[in-house]
C-alpha positions as CSV (number, residue, x, y, z in Angstrom):
1,X,-135.3,98.5,52.0
2,X,-131.7,99.7,52.4
3,X,-129.5,96.6,52.3
4,X,-126.8,98.4,54.1
5,X,-128.7,97.7,57.4
6,X,-129.1,93.9,56.8
7,X,-126.8,91.9,59.1
8,X,-126.2,88.1,59.6
9,X,-124.7,86.1,62.5
10,X,-120.9,86.2,62.9
11,X,-119.0,82.9,63.1
12,X,-118.3,83.6,66.8
13,X,-122.0,84.0,67.6
14,X,-122.8,80.8,65.8
15,X,-120.2,78.8,67.7
16,X,-121.4,80.3,71.0
17,X,-125.0,79.2,70.2
18,X,-123.8,75.7,69.3
19,X,-121.9,75.5,72.6
20,X,-124.9,76.6,74.6
21,X,-127.1,74.0,72.9
22,X,-124.5,71.2,73.6
23,X,-124.4,72.2,77.3
24,X,-128.2,72.3,77.6
25,X,-128.4,68.9,75.8
26,X,-125.9,67.4,78.4
27,X,-128.0,68.8,81.2
28,X,-131.1,67.2,79.7
29,X,-129.5,63.8,79.3
30,X,-128.3,63.8,83.0
31,X,-131.7,64.9,84.1
32,X,-133.4,62.2,82.0
33,X,-131.1,59.4,83.3
34,X,-129.1,60.5,86.3
35,X,-128.7,57.0,87.7
36,X,-126.9,55.8,84.6
37,X,-124.6,58.8,84.6
38,X,-123.7,58.3,88.3
39,X,-123.3,54.5,87.6
40,X,-120.9,55.3,84.8
41,X,-118.9,57.6,87.0
42,X,-118.7,54.9,89.8
43,X,-117.7,52.3,87.2
44,X,-115.0,54.6,85.9
45,X,-113.7,54.9,89.4
46,X,-113.7,51.1,89.7
47,X,-111.8,50.7,86.5
48,X,-109.3,53.2,87.7
49,X,-109.0,51.4,91.0
50,X,-108.5,48.0,89.4
51,X,-105.9,49.5,87.1
52,X,-104.1,51.1,90.1
53,X,-103.9,47.9,92.1
54,X,-102.9,46.0,89.0
55,X,-100.0,48.4,88.2
56,X,-98.9,48.5,91.8
57,X,-98.8,44.7,92.1
58,X,-97.1,44.3,88.8
59,X,-94.4,46.8,89.8
60,X,-93.9,44.9,93.0
61,X,-93.5,41.6,91.1
62,X,-90.9,43.3,88.8
63,X,-89.0,44.7,91.8
64,X,-89.3,41.6,94.1
65,X,-89.7,38.8,91.7
66,X,-92.7,37.4,93.5
67,X,-96.4,38.5,94.2
68,X,-96.9,40.5,97.4
69,X,-98.6,37.6,99.2
70,X,-99.5,34.0,98.7
71,X,-102.6,34.4,96.6
72,X,-104.7,31.3,96.1
73,X,-107.2,30.2,93.4
74,X,-110.1,31.0,95.7
75,X,-111.6,34.5,95.0
76,X,-110.9,36.4,98.2
77,X,-111.7,40.0,99.3
78,X,-108.7,42.5,99.4
79,X,-108.2,44.0,102.9
80,X,-108.4,47.7,103.4
81,X,-105.3,49.3,104.8
82,X,-104.8,48.0,108.4
83,X,-107.6,45.3,108.1
84,X,-107.1,41.7,109.2
85,X,-109.2,38.6,109.0
86,X,-110.6,36.6,106.1
87,X,-109.2,38.9,103.4
88,X,-105.9,39.2,101.4
89,X,-103.5,41.6,103.0
90,X,-101.7,43.6,100.3
91,X,-100.3,46.1,102.8
92,X,-96.8,45.3,101.3
93,X,-97.9,47.6,98.4
94,X,-98.5,50.6,100.8
95,X,-97.0,53.2,100.8
96,X,-94.2,52.4,98.3
97,X,-96.5,51.4,95.5
98,X,-99.9,52.7,96.7
99,X,-100.6,55.6,99.1
100,X,-103.5,53.5,100.4
101,X,-105.6,50.6,99.2
102,X,-108.4,51.8,96.8
103,X,-112.0,51.1,97.8
104,X,-115.1,50.6,95.7
105,X,-117.2,53.8,95.7
106,X,-120.1,51.9,97.4
107,X,-117.9,49.9,99.8
108,X,-118.1,50.4,103.6
109,X,-116.0,48.1,105.7
110,X,-114.0,46.4,103.0
111,X,-112.3,47.4,99.7
112,X,-115.1,45.8,97.7
113,X,-112.4,44.3,95.4
114,X,-111.4,40.6,95.2
115,X,-108.3,38.8,94.1
116,X,-107.3,35.2,93.0
117,X,-104.5,33.4,91.1
118,X,-105.3,31.2,88.1
119,X,-102.8,29.6,85.7
120,X,-100.1,31.9,87.0
121,X,-102.1,35.1,86.5
122,X,-103.3,37.2,89.3
123,X,-106.9,38.3,88.7
124,X,-108.4,41.4,90.4
125,X,-112.2,41.7,90.4
126,X,-114.7,44.4,91.1
127,X,-118.1,42.7,91.6
128,X,-120.1,45.9,92.2
129,X,-119.9,47.2,88.7
130,X,-123.2,48.7,87.3
131,X,-123.1,49.8,83.7
132,X,-120.2,48.1,81.8
133,X,-117.1,49.2,80.1
134,X,-114.7,48.3,77.3
135,X,-111.5,46.8,78.6
136,X,-107.9,47.1,77.5
137,X,-108.3,44.2,75.0
138,X,-111.2,45.9,73.3
139,X,-113.8,43.5,74.9
140,X,-117.0,45.4,75.3
141,X,-119.2,44.0,78.0
142,X,-123.0,43.8,77.9
143,X,-125.2,45.9,80.2
144,X,-125.5,45.4,83.1
145,X,-122.3,43.6,84.0
146,X,-120.8,42.3,87.2
147,X,-117.0,42.2,86.9
148,X,-113.8,43.8,86.0
149,X,-110.8,41.5,86.1
150,X,-107.1,42.3,85.8
151,X,-104.3,39.8,85.1
152,X,-100.7,40.6,85.9
153,X,-99.6,39.1,82.6
154,X,-102.4,39.7,80.2
155,X,-104.3,42.8,81.2
156,X,-108.1,42.9,81.6
157,X,-110.4,39.9,80.8
158,X,-114.1,39.6,81.5
159,X,-115.4,37.3,84.2
160,X,-118.4,36.5,86.4
161,X,-118.2,38.0,89.9
162,X,-118.7,35.6,92.8
163,X,-117.6,37.9,95.6
164,X,-120.4,39.7,97.5
165,X,-121.0,43.3,96.4
166,X,-120.2,45.1,99.7
167,X,-122.0,48.3,100.3
168,X,-125.0,47.2,98.2
169,X,-123.5,48.5,94.9
170,X,-124.9,47.7,91.5
171,X,-124.4,44.4,89.9
172,X,-127.4,43.0,88.0
173,X,-127.3,39.9,85.9
174,X,-123.7,38.7,85.3
175,X,-122.6,38.8,81.7
176,X,-120.6,35.6,81.0
177,X,-119.0,34.3,77.8
178,X,-116.7,31.4,77.1
179,X,-113.2,32.5,77.6
180,X,-114.1,34.2,80.9
181,X,-113.0,32.9,84.2
182,X,-115.5,30.4,85.7
183,X,-116.2,30.8,89.4
184,X,-117.3,27.6,91.1
185,X,-119.7,29.0,93.7
186,X,-119.3,25.8,95.9
187,X,-115.7,26.7,96.9
188,X,-115.0,30.0,95.0
189,X,-112.3,28.4,93.0
190,X,-111.6,29.9,89.6
191,X,-111.2,28.0,86.3
192,X,-110.0,29.3,83.0
193,X,-112.4,28.4,80.1
194,X,-111.8,28.1,76.3
195,X,-114.0,27.9,73.2
196,X,-112.8,25.2,70.8
197,X,-115.0,25.2,67.7
198,X,-118.5,25.1,69.1
199,X,-117.6,23.6,72.5
200,X,-116.8,25.6,75.7
201,X,-114.4,23.6,77.8
202,X,-112.8,24.1,81.2
203,X,-109.1,24.8,80.5
204,X,-108.1,23.3,83.8
205,X,-108.8,20.0,85.5
206,X,-111.5,20.4,88.2
207,X,-110.4,20.3,91.8
208,X,-113.5,20.0,94.0
209,X,-114.1,17.9,97.1
210,X,-112.2,16.6,100.1
211,X,-109.1,14.5,99.7
212,X,-109.5,10.8,100.6
213,X,-106.7,8.3,100.7
214,X,-105.9,6.5,97.4
215,X,-106.1,3.2,99.3
216,X,-109.9,3.3,99.5
217,X,-112.7,3.8,97.1
218,X,-114.7,7.0,96.7
219,X,-118.4,7.5,97.3
220,X,-121.1,8.9,95.0
221,X,-122.3,11.9,97.1
222,X,-122.6,15.3,95.4
223,X,-122.9,17.1,98.8
224,X,-119.7,15.5,100.2
225,X,-117.4,14.9,97.2
226,X,-114.3,12.7,97.5
227,X,-111.2,13.3,95.5
228,X,-107.8,11.7,95.2
229,X,-104.7,13.8,95.1
230,X,-101.7,12.3,93.4
231,X,-99.6,10.5,96.0
232,X,-102.1,11.6,98.7
233,X,-100.7,15.1,98.6
234,X,-103.2,18.0,98.6
235,X,-100.6,20.1,96.8
236,X,-100.8,17.9,93.8
237,X,-104.6,18.6,93.6
238,X,-103.7,22.3,93.4
239,X,-101.1,21.4,90.7
240,X,-102.9,18.8,88.7
241,X,-106.6,18.9,89.8
242,X,-108.3,16.1,91.5
243,X,-108.6,12.4,90.4
244,X,-112.0,10.8,90.5
245,X,-113.5,7.4,90.1
246,X,-116.3,7.2,87.6
247,X,-119.1,6.7,90.1
248,X,-118.0,9.7,92.2
249,X,-117.5,11.9,89.1
250,X,-121.0,11.0,87.9
251,X,-122.6,11.5,91.4
252,X,-124.2,8.1,91.1
253,X,-125.8,8.8,87.8
254,X,-125.3,6.6,84.7
255,X,-126.8,9.0,82.2
256,X,-124.5,10.3,79.5
257,X,-124.0,14.0,79.8
258,X,-124.8,14.1,83.5
259,X,-123.7,17.1,85.5
260,X,-122.0,15.0,88.1
261,X,-119.5,16.9,90.2
262,X,-119.3,19.7,87.6
263,X,-120.5,23.2,88.5
264,X,-124.1,24.3,87.6
265,X,-124.7,24.6,83.8
266,X,-121.7,22.4,83.1
267,X,-121.5,18.6,82.6
268,X,-119.2,15.6,82.2
269,X,-118.5,15.3,78.4
270,X,-119.8,12.2,76.7
271,X,-117.8,9.9,74.5
272,X,-119.2,11.6,71.4
273,X,-118.4,15.1,72.8
274,X,-114.8,14.0,73.3
275,X,-114.9,12.8,69.7
276,X,-116.1,16.2,68.6
277,X,-113.1,17.8,70.4
278,X,-110.7,15.4,68.7
279,X,-112.2,16.3,65.3
280,X,-112.0,20.0,66.1
281,X,-108.2,19.7,66.5
282,X,-107.7,17.1,63.8
283,X,-105.4,18.0,60.9
284,X,-105.1,14.7,59.1
285,X,-107.7,15.3,56.4
286,X,-109.4,12.0,57.3
287,X,-110.8,13.2,60.6
288,X,-114.2,11.5,60.3
289,X,-112.5,8.1,59.7
290,X,-109.9,8.7,62.4
291,X,-112.5,9.7,65.0
292,X,-115.8,8.1,64.3
293,X,-118.9,8.6,66.4
294,X,-119.1,4.9,67.5
295,X,-118.5,2.8,70.6
296,X,-116.5,0.1,68.8
297,X,-113.3,1.9,67.7
298,X,-110.6,1.9,70.3
299,X,-106.9,2.6,70.6
300,X,-104.5,5.4,69.5
301,X,-106.1,7.5,66.8
302,X,-105.3,10.3,64.5
303,X,-102.0,12.0,63.8
304,X,-100.9,14.8,66.1
305,X,-104.1,15.5,68.1
306,X,-102.5,14.4,71.3
307,X,-99.7,16.9,70.9
308,X,-102.2,19.7,70.1
309,X,-104.3,18.9,73.2
310,X,-101.4,18.9,75.6
311,X,-99.7,21.9,74.1
312,X,-99.2,24.3,77.1
313,X,-99.5,27.3,74.7
314,X,-102.5,25.8,72.9
315,X,-106.2,25.9,73.6
316,X,-107.0,22.8,75.7
317,X,-103.7,22.7,77.7
318,X,-104.0,19.1,79.0
319,X,-101.6,18.5,81.9
320,X,-100.0,15.1,82.4
321,X,-101.5,14.6,85.9
322,X,-101.0,10.9,86.2
323,X,-103.8,8.6,87.6
324,X,-104.8,6.4,90.5
325,X,-104.5,2.7,89.7
326,X,-107.3,0.3,90.7
327,X,-105.0,-1.1,93.4
328,X,-104.9,2.3,95.2
329,X,-101.4,3.3,94.1
330,X,-100.6,6.3,91.9
331,X,-98.5,6.6,88.7
332,X,-97.7,8.3,85.5
333,X,-97.5,12.0,86.8
334,X,-95.7,14.1,84.1
335,X,-96.0,11.1,81.8
336,X,-99.7,10.6,81.0
337,X,-103.2,11.5,81.9
338,X,-106.7,10.0,81.4
339,X,-109.9,12.0,81.2
340,X,-113.4,10.8,82.4
341,X,-116.3,10.6,80.0
342,X,-119.9,10.2,81.1
343,X,-120.5,7.3,78.7
344,X,-120.3,3.9,80.3
345,X,-119.7,0.6,78.5
346,X,-121.0,-1.7,81.2
347,X,-121.0,-2.1,85.0
348,X,-117.2,-2.3,85.0
349,X,-115.9,0.0,82.2
350,X,-116.5,3.5,80.9
351,X,-115.1,5.4,78.0
352,X,-112.1,7.7,78.6
353,X,-109.4,9.6,76.7
354,X,-105.7,9.1,77.3
355,X,-102.8,11.3,76.4
356,X,-99.1,10.8,77.1
357,X,-96.0,12.9,76.6
358,X,-94.5,10.2,74.3
359,X,-97.5,9.8,72.0
360,X,-98.5,12.4,69.4
361,X,-102.0,11.0,69.0
362,X,-104.8,10.4,71.4
363,X,-106.3,7.1,72.7
364,X,-110.0,6.1,72.9
365,X,-110.0,3.6,75.8
366,X,-112.3,1.7,78.0
367,X,-111.2,2.4,81.6
368,X,-112.1,0.7,84.8
369,X,-114.7,2.7,86.7
370,X,-112.5,2.3,89.8
371,X,-109.6,4.0,88.1
372,X,-108.9,7.6,89.4
373,X,-109.0,10.0,86.4
374,X,-108.8,13.7,85.7
375,X,-112.0,15.6,84.7
376,X,-112.6,18.5,82.4
377,X,-116.2,19.8,82.5
378,X,-118.0,21.0,79.3
379,X,-120.6,23.9,79.2
380,X,-124.2,22.8,78.7
């Protein structure tokens, strides 16, 4: 055979064949799972929308020095342009910062996006997400996922959606992890959470229920919860959280670890669980001795654990919310705080934890059950 007539493929021909194969493979993938591809496309639009609203609101804050509206800690739908009613009107952003308010790809009468303010951060949520995404902080959500959340000061963080998915968009099982915002479905309030060692804590004092005057005692109902607000001022419940007598916090239960007034899948920490927290932040080198698992050791313990627990830039972020005395008066706001535990001592006293701004350690104390104290819930 004359080898002069043998000829192979040119580099251009090989590249052309590879490109055709890649195109065909893409068509096959879409044909095999078109729903996933469309869901990915809609999620990309949602991420873009959240980012657009976030940037517009952030620029407004830079220009004006304040958010575009009074945004509460209750997760609330964002109005479409021109809409009024039970939604947050961000029309101040249109048209200077936004040509119009973005809408979820599956939304009909609303934007499909929600907004709330927690710990000074404004969170923007898209509860209709379908597939999942990796956010600005590199956090990769599981599949399926329910929420994108944007914070004006810290970018995107994961959270569980509680707003209804208008238009019947995706959703699925919410993917929640400690460190995400907790939505209390009873009143749609949001709470920051934090993982400290092996424990998942609320990073804010709970504020649930209806204010009752400090001059009277609270009930034990879980369907109609009473709360004290410092100096009988509802604004102080927003600032500090509610104050609760032991029986109301426990909802009438006397069992250590009871859910009480905490959200579903959360409970009131026991005396030993508070001890675990103290040991987790202990730096003395004698932590087991300083914080024993017993019900006999009382008083101020440890070295600088109190300072660590009330550090506003730390993990637990205790606030000096004061308390309601047994005589019905209030005291110690911005000086001290006392936290409920679910472990009782007897019919009169229950274990508690006390922190003050002038003490660097923490106190294990027996507190009157009729005292009004702050409450941090712990994940089951």
